[in-house]
VOMIDO-227953 format. One record per atom (N, C-alpha, C): x, y, z; residue in one letter. Coordinates in steps of 0.1 Angstrom, whole numbers, plus 5000, padded with zeros to 4 digits. Example, Ala and Ser with C-alpha at 12.3 -4.5 7.8 and 13.67 -1.06 7.14 Angstrom:
BEGIN
513249435078a;512349555078a;513249675078a;512849785071s;513749895071s;512950005079s;
! end
This chain:
BEGIN
109174463583m;108674573574m;109774663571m;110074693558d;111174783555d;110774933557d;111775023557r;111575163561r;110675233551r;110675193538r;109875263528r;108375233531r;108075113535k;106675073538k;106275143552k;107175133561f;106875183575f;106575323575f;107275403567l;106975553567l;105575573561l;105175493552l;103775513546l;102775493558l;102975383565y;101975363576y;102075463587y;103375513589g;103575603600g;102875733598g;102775783586i;102175913584i;100675903582i;100175773580g;098775753578g;098275763564g;097775653558i;097475663544i;096275753541i;095575793550g;094375883547g;094776023547g;096076063550a;096476203550a;096376263536a;095676393537a;095776453524a;097276463519a;135075863345g;136375823340g;137475923344g;137176023350a;138176133353a;137876183366a;138676273371s;138476323385s;137076383387s;136576453376w;135176503378w;134176393378w;134476283370y;133476173371y;133576113384y;134776103390a;134876043404a;134076133414a;134276263413l;133676353422l;132176353420l;131676363408s;130276373405s;129576253408s;130076133404r;129376013406r;129475963421r;130576003427f;130775953441f;130676063451f;130176183447g;129876283457g;131176323465g;132276343458m;133576383464m;133976273473m;133776143469n;134276033477n;134675923467n;135575843470g;135975743460g;135075613460g;133875623465q;132975513466q;131875513456q;131575393450p;130575383440p;129175413446p;128175433436m;126875473440m;126075353446m;126575233446d;125875123452d;125675153467d;124475143471m;124175173485m;124375043494m;125374963491g;125574843498g;125674873513g;124974793521g;125074813535g;123874903540g;123274973531q;122175053535q;120774983535q;120674883527g;119474803527g;118274863521g;118474963511h;117375033506h;117475053491h;118074963484q;118074973470q;116674943464q;116475003453m;115174983446m;115274873435m;114174803434a;114174703423a;113574763411a;113774693399s;113174743387s;111674713388s;110874773380g;109474763380g;108774863388g;107474843392t;106774943399t;106074873411t;105574953420m;104874903432m;103374923429m;102674813426g;101274823423g;100874923412g;101774943402g;101475033392g;101675183396g;102275203408m;102375333414m;103375423408m;104375363402g;105575443398g;105275563389g;104275553380n;103975663372n;102775733376n;102275703388m;100975763392m;101275893400m;100676003395q;100976133401q;099676203404q;098676133408g;097476193412g;096276133405g;095076173409t;093876113403t;093476163389t;093976293386g;093676343373g;094576293362g;094176303350k;095076263339k;096176363336k;097376313334l;098476403330l;098476433315l;099176533312m;099376573298m;100176473291m;099776413280p;100576313273p;101776383267p;102976313267s;104176373263s;104176413249s;103376343240e;103376383226e;102576513224e;101876563234m;101276693232m;102176813235m;103376783241m;104276893244m;105176913232m;105177033227p;106077063215p;107477033219p;108176973209s;109576933211s;110376953198s;111676943199g;112476943187g;112777083182g;112477193189q;112677323185q;114077373188q;114677463180p;116077513184p;116077573198p;117177543205l;117277603219l;117277753218l;116477813226k;116477963227k;117478003238k;118078123235d;118978183245d;118078233257d;118678253268l;117878303280l;117778463278l;116578513281p;116478663280p;117278723291p;117778853288r;118578923298r;117679023305r;118079053318l;117379153325l;118179283322l;117479383317a;118179513313a;118579593325a;119779653324n;120279743334n;119679883332n;118979933341a;118380063340a;119280183344a;120480143349s;121380243353s;122380283342s;122780403341s;123780453332s;125080473339s;125080453352q;126280473360q;127180353360q;128480363357a;129380253357a;129480183371a;129480053370g;129579973383g;128279963391g;127180013385v;125880003391v;124879923382v;124179823388f;123179753381f;121879773388f;120879833381q;119579863386q;118479803377q;117579733384a;116479663376a;115279643384a;114279593378a;112979563385a;112479423380a;111979353390i;111479223387i;110079213394i;109079163386t;107779143392t;107478993391t;107078933403a;106578793404a;105078793403a;104578733392a;103078743390a;102678623382a;101378593383p;100778483374p;100778533360p;100978433351v;100978463337v;100478343330v;099678363319k;099078243312k;099778223299k;100278103297i;101078063285i;100577943280i;100477933266t;100077803260t;101277723258t;101377613266m;102577533266m;102477403258m;101277333261a;101177203255a;099677173251a;099577103240g;098177053237g;097277163234g;097777283231g;096877403228g;096177453240g;096577403252k;095977433265k;096677553271k;095977643277e;096577753284e;096977713299e;098177743303t;098577713316t;098977843324t;098477843336e;098877953345e;100177923352e;101177993349f;102477983356f;102578103365f;103578093374w;103978213382w;105378243377w;105678363372a;106878393365a;107478523369a;108778543367y;109378673369y;109378743356y;108778863356n;108578953344n;107878873332n;107078783336g;106278713326g;107078613317g;108278583322q;109178493314q;109478363320q;109578263312l;109978123317l;111178073310l;112378053316p;112678093330p;112678243332p;112978293344g;113078433346g;114278493338g;114378623337p;115478683329p;116778663336p;117778643327q;119178623332q;119778753337q;120378753348i;121078873354i;122578853352i;123178953345e;124578953343e;125279073349e;126079053358v;126779163366v;128279123367v;128979223373y;130479203374y;130879213388y;131979153392e;132679173405e;132779323407e;132479363419g;132579503423g;131379583420g;130379533413d;129179603410d;128279623423d;127579743423t;126579763432t;125279723426t;124479623432v;123279573426v;122079623434v;121079673426e;119879723432e;118679663424e;117979573429i;116879513422i;115579523430i;114579583425t;113279603431t;112379493427t;111879413437v;110979303434v;109579333439v;108679323430t;107279343433t;106479213433t;105679193443n;104979063445n;103479083440n;103179023429r;101779013424r;101178873426r;101778793435l;101278663437l;100178663448l;099478553450p;098478553461p;099178503474p;100478493474q;101178443486q;102378543489q;102878543501p;104178613503p;105278543496p;106278623492t;107378563485t;108678643490t;109778593485t;111078653487t;111878623475t;113078683473v;114078643463v;115378613470v;115778483469h;117078443474h;118078433463h;119278503465w;120278503455w;121278393458w;120878273453h;121478153457h;122978143455h;123778133465g;125178123465g;125978243467g;125278363467l;125978483469l;126078523484l;127278583488d;127378633501d;126878783501d;125678793506v;124978923506v;124578963520v;124279093523p;123879123536p;122579053540p;122379033553n;121178963557n;119879013552n;119779143551d;118479193546d;118279183531d;119279133524a;119179113510a;119178963506a;119178873515d;119378733512d;118078663509d;116878733511g;115578673508g;115178563518g;115578583530n;115278483540n;113778483543n;113278373548p;111878363551p;111378453562p;112278513570q;111878613580q;111578743574q;111878763561d;111778893555d;110878883542d;109578843544p;108778823532p;108278953526p;107978943513i;107379053505i;105879013504i;104979083511e;103579043511e;102979073497e;101879003494p;101179033481p;100879183480p;101179233468g;100979373465g;102079473470g;103079413477q;104179493482q;105479483473q;106479573476s;107779563468s;108879573478s;110079533474k;111279543482k;112479563473k;113379643477t;114579663469t;115679593476t;116279503469y;117479423474y;118779503469y;119579533479r;120879603475r;122079523481r;123079503472f;124279443477f;125379473467f;126579463472i;127879483464i;128479353462i;128879323450l;129579193447l;131079203449l;131579133459p;132979143462p;133879083451p;135079133451e;136079073442e;136278923445e;136478843435g;136578703437g;135278623437g;134178693435s;132878633435s;132278583422s;133078603411a;132678553398a;132178413398a;131078383393g;130578243393g;129178233387g;128578113388t;127378083382t;126278063393t;125478153395y;124478153406y;123078153400y;122078163409w;120678173404w;119878233415w;118578263411y;117678333421y;116378263421y;115778253432h;114478183434h;113778223447h;112578193449p;111878233461p;112378153473p;112078213485h;112478133497h;111578163509h;110278183506p;109278203518p;108978063524p;109078053537h;108877923543h;107377883541h;107177753538n;105877693535n;105377713521n;105977803513y;105577833500y;106577803489y;107777783492v;108877773482v;108677673472v;108177553476s;108077443466s;107077483455s;105877523459e;104877563449e;105377673440e;105977773446q;106377893438q;107477853427q;108377763431v;109377713421v;108777623411v;107977523415y;107477433404y;106477503395y;105977623399k;105077693390k;105877793381k;107177803383g;107977873373g;108977973378g;108978003391l;109778113396l;111278073399l;112078103389a;113578073390a;114178153378a;115478193381g;116178263370g;117678253373g;118478273363t;119978263364t;120578393367t;121678393374l;122478503378l;123978473376l;124678553368i;126078533365i;126878653369i;127878623378v;128778733381v;130078703373v;130478803366k;131578793357k;132778863363k;133978813359a;135278873363a;135578983352a;136179093356k;136479193346k;137579153337k;138479063342n;139579013334n;139478863335n;138478803327d;138178663327d;139278583319d;139778483325v;140778403318v;140178313307v;138778303308l;138078223298l;137178323290l;137778383281a;137078483273a;136378423261a;135678313263h;135078233253h;133578283251h;132978253240s;131578263239s;130878163248s;129678203253e;128978123263e;127678063259e;127277953264q;125977893263q;125377863276q;124077863278y;123477853291y;122277743290y;122377653300w;121277553301w;120777563315w;119577613317l;118877603329l;117877483328l;118077383336i;117277263336i;116277263347i;114977253343s;113877253353s;112977143349s;111977123357n;110977023352n;109577073355n;108577013348l;107177063348l;106276943348l;105176953356r;104076853355r;102776933351r;102176873341l;100876933336l;099776833336l;098576873340n;097376793338n;096976803323n;096176713319e;095676703305e;094976833301e;094376903311d;093677033308d;094577153308d;095977123310g;096877233310g;097177293323g;096477253334s;096777313347s;097977243353s;098577303363i;099677253371i;099077193383i;099177053385p;098576993397p;099377023409p;098677013421p;099377033434p;100276913436p;101076923447n;101876803451n;101076693455n;101576573452t;100976453458t;101676423472t;101176323479m;101876293491m;103276233488m;103376163477l;104676113473l;105676223469l;105076333464d;105976443461d;106476503474d;105676513484w;106076563497w;107176473503w;106976343502m;107976243507m;109276253500m;109276253486n;110476233478n;110976353471n;110176463471g;110476573463g;109776563449g;109376673444r;108576673431r;109476653419r;109176563411e;109876543398e;108776553387e;108776663380g;107876683369g;108176593357g;107176553350e;107376453339e;108076513327e;107976653325f;108576723314f;109876783320f;111076743315v;112276803319v;112676903308v;112777033312l;112977143303l;114377203303l;114777243292i;116077323291i;115677463286i;115977563294n;115577703291n;114077713288n;113277633295g;111877633293g;111377553282g;112177483275q;111777403263q;111977253265q;111077183259y;111077033260y;111776973248y;112776893252r;113676823242r;114076913230r;114777023233p;115177113222p;116277053214p;116577113202k;117677083194k;118777183198k;119977133201i;120977223206i;122277213197i;122777333194k;124077333187k;125177373197k;126177293198l;127177313208l;128577293202l;129377393204s;130777393199s;131777363210s;132877303207g;133877263217g;134577393222g;134477503216n;135077623222n;134077713229n;132877663233e;131877733240e;131977703255e;131977803263r;131877783278r;130377763281r;130077643286l;128677603289l;128477613304l;127477693308r;127077693322r;125677613324r;125677523333i;124477443335i;123977463350i;122677473351w;121977483364w;121077373366w;121077303377n;119977213381n;118977293389n;117977343383a;116977423390a;115677353393a;115777213393t;114677133397t;114477133412t;113277093416s;112977083430s;113676963436s;113776853429a;114276723435a;114976633425a;114976663412r;115576573402r;117076573402r;117676453403y;119076443401y;119476423386y;120576483382l;120976473368l;122276413366l;122376313357r;123676263353r;123676283337r;124376383333l;124276433319l;125276363311l;124876313299k;125776233290k;125376263276k;126376273267i;126176283253i;127176173247i;126576083239k;127475983233k;128476043224k;129676003225g;130776063217g;131376193221g;130876243233v;131276373238v;131676353253v;132776423257q;133176423271q;133076573276q;133176583289w;133076713296w;134376743302w;134776873301i;135976923308i;135377023318i;135376993331v;134877083341v;135877193344v;135477323344v;136277433347v;135777513359v;134577493363g;133977563374g;132777493381g;132577523393t;131377473401t;130577583406t;129777563417d;128877663422d;129477793424d;130677803430g;131277933434g;132377973424g;132377933412g;133277993402g;134277893397g;135377943391l;136377863385l;137177773395l;137577663390l;138477573397l;139877633395l;140877563401e;142277603400e;142777573386e;142277463381k;142777423367k;141677333361k;141577323348p;140577233342p;140777093346p;139777013347l;139876873350l;139976793338l;140376663340a;140476573328a;139076543323a;138976513310p;137676483304p;136976373311p;135676383313a;134776283319a;133576253310a;133076133312d;131976093304d;130576153308d;130476183321e;129176233325e;129276343336e;128276423338l;128176523348l;127076493358l;127376503370f;126376473381f;125976613387f;124776643387l;124276763394l;123076733403l;123276753416a;122176743425a;121276863424a;120076863429p;119276983429p;120077103435p;119977223427a;120577353431a;122077363427a;122677253423e;124177263419e;124277323405e;125477383403r;125777433390r;127177393386r;127477403373v;128777363368v;129077443355v;130377463353e;130877523341e;131777423334e;131477403321v;132177303314v;132477343299v;133377263293f;133577263279f;133377123274f;132777113262a;132576973256a;133776943247a;134076823247v;135276783238v;134876643232v;135276633219g;135076513211g;135876513199g;136076393193q;136976373182q;136276413169q;134976403168a;134376423155a;132976493157a;132476553146q;131176613147q;130176503149q;129176523157t;128176423160t;126876483164t;125776413161t;124476443166t;123976333175t;123676363187a;123376253197a;122376313207a;121676223214e;120876263225e;121676313237e;121076423243l;121576463256l;120676373266l;121376293274t;120676203282t;120976223297t;119976213306s;120176203320s;120076063324s;121176003328l;121175863332l;120475843345l;119975723347y;119175693359y;120075703371y;119475753382y;120175763395y;119175723406y;119675623414d;118875573425d;119175663437d;118175743441r;118375823453r;117575773465r;117175643464c;116475573475c;115175643479c;114375663470k;113075723473k;112275643482k;111375703490m;110475633498m;109275583491m;108775463493m;107575403488m;107475393473m;108675393467v;108675393452v;109675283448v;109275193439q;110175103432q;109975143417q;110975203411e;110875253398e;111775183388e;111475193376k;112275133365k;113575223364k;114675153362a;115975223360a;115975273345a;115275383343a;115175443329a;115975573328a;116675583317d;117275713314d;116275813307d;116675943308l;115776043302l;116376113290l;115676123280n;116076203268n;115776343270n;116776433271l;116576573274l;116576663261l;117076603250g;117176683238g;118176623229g;118376693218e;119276653207e;120376753206e;121676703206v;122776793206v;123576773193v;123776873185q;124676873174q;125976933178q;126976843180f;128276883185f;129276903174f;129977013175t;131077043165t;132377063173t;133376973170p;134676993178p;135377123174p;135977183184a;136777303183a;137777313194a;138877363192d;139877373202d;139577493211d;139377463224a;139077573233a;140277643238a;141477583236a;142777633241a;142677683255a;142277593264l;142077623278l;143477643284l;143577743293p;144877763300p;145077653310p;146277633313a;146677523323a;146177563337a;146177693340a;145777743353a;144577843352a;143577833360l;142477913359l;142378023370l;142677983382r;142878083393r;143478013405r;143878083415t;144378033428t;143378053439t;142977943445l;142077943456l;142877963469l;142678073476p;143378093489p;143177973499p;144177933506a;143977823515a;143177883527a;142277793532l;141477833544l;142277803557l;142377893566p;143177863579p;142477753587p;143077713597a;142477623607a;141277673613a;140277593615p;138977643620p;139077683635p;138277783639v;138177823653v;136977763659v;136077713650v;134877643655v;134577523647v;134177413653k;133777293646k;132377263650k;131577213641r;130177183644r;129777053636r;128577003640e;128076883633e;126676913629e;126276883617v;124976893612v;124476753607v;123376703613v;122876573610v;121476583603v;121376533591f;120076513584f;119576373588f;118276373592s;117676243597s;116176243594s;115676123595e;114176103594e;113676053607e;112476103610q;111776053622q;110575973618q;110675833620m;109575753617m;108475773628m;107375813623k;106275843633k;105475723637k;104875723648p;103975613652p;102875603642p;102375473641m;101275453632m;099975523637m;099375593627q;098175673631q;096875613627q;096975503619n;095775433616n;095575323626n;094375263626t;094075163636t;094575023633t;095175003622q;095674873618q;096874843627q;097074713631s;098274673637s;099274643626s;100574633629q;101574603619q;101274463613q;100874373622g;100574233617g;099374243607g;098374323610g;097274333601g;097674393588g;098674483588m;098974553576m;099774453566m;100274353571q;101074263562q;100274213551q;098974193553g;098074133543g;097374243534g;097674373537m;096974473530m;097574493516m;096774563507d;097174583494d;098074713494d;099374683494h;100274793495h;100274883483h;100074823471g;099974893459g;098774993459g;097674943464a;096475033465a;096775143474a;097375113486m;097675223495m;098675323489m;099675273482a;100575373476a;099875453465a;098875393458g;098175473449g;097375583455g;096775543467e;096075643475e;096975763479e;098275723483m;099175823486m;099475913474m;099675853462a;099975933450a;098776023447a;097575983450g;096476053446g;096076163455g;096576173467a;096276273477a;097076393474a;096476493467m;097176613462m;096876733471m;097876803474q;097676933482q;098977013481q;098677153481n;099877243481n;100177283495n;099177283504t;099377303518t;100177193524t;101077223534i;101977123539i;101177023547i;101276893544p;100576783551p;101176773566p;100276803575q;100776813589q;101276673594q;100776563588d;101276433593d;102776413589d;103276503580m;104676483575m;105576583582m;105076683589v;105976783596v;106676703607v;107976723607g;108776643617g;109276513613g;109076483600v;109576353594v;111076383591v;111376493584f;112776533580f;113276633590f;114476603595l;114976683607l;116476723604l;116776833611v;118176873611v;118576873626v;119576793629n;119976783643n;118876743653n;117976663648g;116876603655g;115676703657g;115676813650k;114676913652k;114076953638k;112776993639t;112177053627t;112377203628t;112277273616f;112577413615f;111577493624f;112177593631d;111377683639d;111877823636d;110977913630m;111378043627m;111878123638m;111578093651k;111978163662k;113178113669k;113678003664r;114877933671r;116177953663r;117177993670v;118478003663v;119277873668v;119777803658d;120377673660d;121877693663d;122577773655f;123977803657f;124277953658f;125277983666v;125678123666v;127178133662v;127578213653g;128878233648g;129378373648g;130578393644n;131178533643n;131578563629n;131378683625e;131778723611e;133278713610e;133678653599g;135078633596g;135778513602g;135078443611d;135578313617d;135678203606d;136678123607v;136778003599v;136077893607v;135077823601e;134377713607e;134477593599e;134477473606e;134477343599e;133277273604e;132477223595w;131277153598w;131377003592w;130976913600t;130776773596t;129376753593t;129076723580l;127676703576l;127376553576l;126376503582a;126076363583a;124676333578a;124576243569n;123176203564n;122876073571n;122076073581q;121675953588q;120275913584q;119775963573s;118575923567s;118775813557s;117675773550h;117775663541h;117575703526h;117775833524m;117675883510m;118676003508m;118976033496d;119876143493d;119276273497d;120176363502h;119776503506h;120876593501h;120576693493p;121576803490p;121576913500p;122676923507f;122877033517f;123277163511f;122577273515h;122877403510h;122977503522h;124077583521l;124377683532l;124277823525l;123477913532h;123378043527h;124578133530h;124778233522g;125678343525g;127178323525g;127578213519t;128978183518t;129278073508t;130478053505q;130977943497q;131877853506q;131677723506f;132477633514f;133377553505f;134277483511e;135177393504e;134977253511e;134677153503v;134577013508v;135976963510v;136276913522l;137676863525l;137676713523l;136676643527q;136676493526q;135276443528q;135076323523t;133776253525t;134076113530t;133076053537s;133175913542s;131875843539s;131975723534l;130875633532l;131175493534l;130375413541n;130575273543n;131975243549n;132475333558g;133675313565g;134975363557g;134775413545n;135875453536n;135875603535n;136975663539t;137175813539t;138075843528t;137775953521a;138575993510a;138676153509a;139776203506p;139876353505p;139176393492p;138776523491a;138176573479a;139276563468a;138876523456p;139776503445p;140376633440p;139776743443y;140276873438y;139576983447y;140177103447r;139577213454r;138577283446r;137477323453a;136377393446a;135577473456a;134977583452r;134077653460r;132677603457r;131977573468k;130577513467k;129677583477k;128377573473d;127377613483d;126277503485d;126377403477t;125477283477t;126377163475t;126077063484v;126776933482v;125776823485v;125776713477n;124876603479n;125476503490n;124576453498l;124876353508l;124076233506l;124676123503r;123975993501r;123675933515r;122775833515p;122475773528p;123775713535p;123875753547g;125075713555g;126375783552g;126275883544e;127575963540e;127776083549e;128976113552t;129376233558t;130376313549t;130276443551a;131176533544a;131676643554a;132976673553v;133576773561v;133776903552v;133177013556i;133377133548i;133977243557i;134677343551r;135277453558r;134977583550r;134677683558f;134377813552f;134577923561f;134478053556i;134678173564i;133278233566i;132878253578q;131578313580q;131478453574q;130378473566g;130178593559g;129478703567g;128678783560n;127978893566n;127178853578n;126978953587k;126278933599k;124778913596k;124178843605g;122678823604g;122278683604g;120978653602l;120478523601l;120778453587l;121178333587k;121378253575k;120778113577k;120278063566m;119577933566m;120577833561m;120477703566f;121077593560f;120077483560f;119977403549h;118877313547h;119077213536h;118177113535c;118077033524c;117477103512c;118077093500h;117577163488h;116577083480h;116076973485i;114876913480i;113777003486i;113077083477l;112277193482l;111177143491l;110577033488e;109476983497e;110076943511e;111276893511h;111776863524h;112076993532h;112577093525e;112777223531e;111477273537e;110377273529n;109077313534n;108677243546n;108977113547l;108577023558l;109377043570l;110377133570g;111177163582g;112577113582g;113077063571m;114477013571m;115477133568m;115377223578m;116077353577m;116377403591m;117477483592a;117877533605a;118477673603a;118777743614m;119177883613m;120577903620m;121377983613l;122678023619l;122578183621l;122978223633q;123078373635q;124578403635q;124978493626v;126278543625v;126378683632v;127278703642k;127378823649k;128678903645k;
! end
């Protein structure tokens, strides 16, 4: 019995072309995406018709979702301060009803009633004060993803904002922090639901003397699942296993928009989905990457045909092409070795792009990244799965003759937003599930640390570390080790099954920091650990 079937039984079926292309496609390793040796590749087709099954209710037909509208710019969060170098604002997280598809009203959870949340634009050196009010029926926090902020401003699960309460987050943006960030909730046990219901927004830290003084465009990519009646359904058991992928992939909250893109525009892209991997491609257009999670690279990369973004990753790019063209923006299929799913290798149409060539006149050098000294501490972080003992009364031999498609359908139909207890302890960090009272690592502020990240599970997991930016030094897969093809500041890196990555960073502000898988359902299920910085 293979691992995908075994895990189903274990939890009980009754439970409710260029260097960038090389890095993106190969996860900073020179190895192709073929999982040879892992023994977990998916076949085309579906398992018992399960592939498109997301619960017992009917889903909203795609033709009922408005599409083909011009892409809207993201709304900005207004600065209430008149003082230079100070950004003050207020955000309210609350339910809001919006007619999205089929004339049906949908209740979202949104920041300031907007989907996505308003874009925050600040500068290096700014003092930021944002008061967040919680009008949700659950506790929430706001995590400033990728920023090195004080512990009491990081939005950790230990510091929830209870319903009806407010909290002011205060932090100063250090020099050298210019980059493409975002904000989202981080309350343990609730983050998945709060994000898939709409709580996410973009945050851009700008340099006062930016070497790329180009006009900018922004794509926040999210996804949405709707029932035919307009409601947002809870997670299925398959969502908890694999991470939730909504059927509607949205850009700036719009379905398959029409986008005008010029070659001299700086384009910032966020993968703000819970679990969907993106391989972005436009026929006749290539991408020049100039920045990643933590800001600009040292120099622009050679043009590449596609962009790879794991959940929570960001990228800054320029588009380049020889002629004006109108083509689909496509996300190519990516096999991330889902559990209990055999799906068709289908690409996704995300929208239509009208591209106009223009010379961006990019400088040869963008910035100098200081070299990181030798580490004073080395650690290992292991992502793994714990196959639980069978909880039903069938023996393994008896299960061989069972209708696996029917069982998978039952899994898909078991919907719940509360965490399924049969799955707690399936996804582990260093052999343990998350405990709010346990500190896993202790470090010192200012120390240089080197971590070896190992994915000993059988599916992809994006690793995210709070409160700092790291540099990937090398990766290894199937016995082949390769240095990173270029230097970059990152806070999220994808790990394929059997892959290891070596990262190095400087410990930031004192206090508790999280590190975890950024498939939000896995994070909820305990694939998270804590670092105490003294």
